C-alpha positions as CSV (number, residue, x, y, z in Angstrom):
1,M,10.8,-1.0,16.5
2,A,8.4,-0.1,13.7
3,F,11.2,-0.4,11.5
4,I,11.9,-3.7,12.8
5,I,8.2,-4.9,12.6
6,A,7.9,-3.6,9.0
7,E,11.1,-5.3,7.8
8,S,10.2,-8.6,9.6
9,V,6.5,-8.7,8.2
10,G,7.6,-7.6,4.3
11,I,10.3,-10.0,4.0
12,W,8.2,-12.5,5.3
13,V,5.1,-11.7,3.1
14,G,7.6,-11.2,0.2
15,A,9.0,-14.7,0.5
16,F,5.3,-16.0,0.6
17,A,4.6,-14.4,-2.5
18,A,8.0,-15.6,-4.4
19,V,7.0,-19.0,-3.6
20,R,3.7,-18.8,-4.6
21,H,4.2,-17.0,-8.0
22,N,1.2,-16.0,-10.2
23,T,-1.2,-17.2,-7.8
24,A,-4.2,-15.5,-5.8
25,A,-2.1,-15.8,-2.8
26,D,0.7,-13.9,-4.5
27,T,-2.1,-11.2,-5.9
28,L,-3.2,-10.8,-2.4
29,A,-0.4,-10.4,-0.8
30,M,1.0,-7.5,-3.2
31,L,-2.4,-5.7,-2.8
32,G,-1.9,-6.1,0.6
33,G,1.1,-4.3,0.7
34,A,0.5,-1.8,-2.0
35,F,-2.6,-0.9,0.5
36,A,-0.2,-0.5,3.8
37,I,2.2,1.3,1.9
38,S,-0.2,4.0,0.6
39,M,-2.2,4.3,3.7
40,P,-1.3,7.5,5.7
41,T,-0.2,7.5,9.1
42,F,-3.8,8.3,10.8
43,G,-5.0,5.4,9.3
44,H,-2.7,3.0,10.8
45,R,-2.9,4.4,14.2
46,R,-6.7,3.5,13.7
47,C,-6.3,0.3,13.0
48,C,-3.7,-0.5,15.6
49,S,-5.8,1.1,18.3
50,W,-8.9,-1.0,17.2
51,F,-7.0,-4.3,16.9
52,F,-4.9,-4.0,20.4
53,S,-7.3,-2.6,22.5
54,L,-10.7,-3.6,21.1
55,K,-9.7,-7.1,19.7
56,L,-6.7,-8.0,22.0
57,S,-8.0,-6.0,24.9
58,L,-3.9,-4.9,25.6
59,L,-4.7,-1.3,25.8
60,P,-7.4,0.8,27.5
61,V,-10.2,2.5,25.1
62,G,-10.4,6.2,25.3
63,A,-8.3,6.7,28.1
64,G,-7.9,10.4,28.9
65,A,-5.2,13.0,30.7
66,G,-8.7,13.3,33.4
């Protein structure tokens, strides 16, 4: 599932950057891609937890095994 999401977003952002070559949008897309690829796994996990649980309210926050 992660591969499908990464490929879908990557192809879309790459096409977006290619259409807007040498613009601020191209630079922003390239910086975002470089940031995403260099971010460690625990950072992705924290960002996804924040987004899906606190912003979208789709997942419980701090659910323990209790």
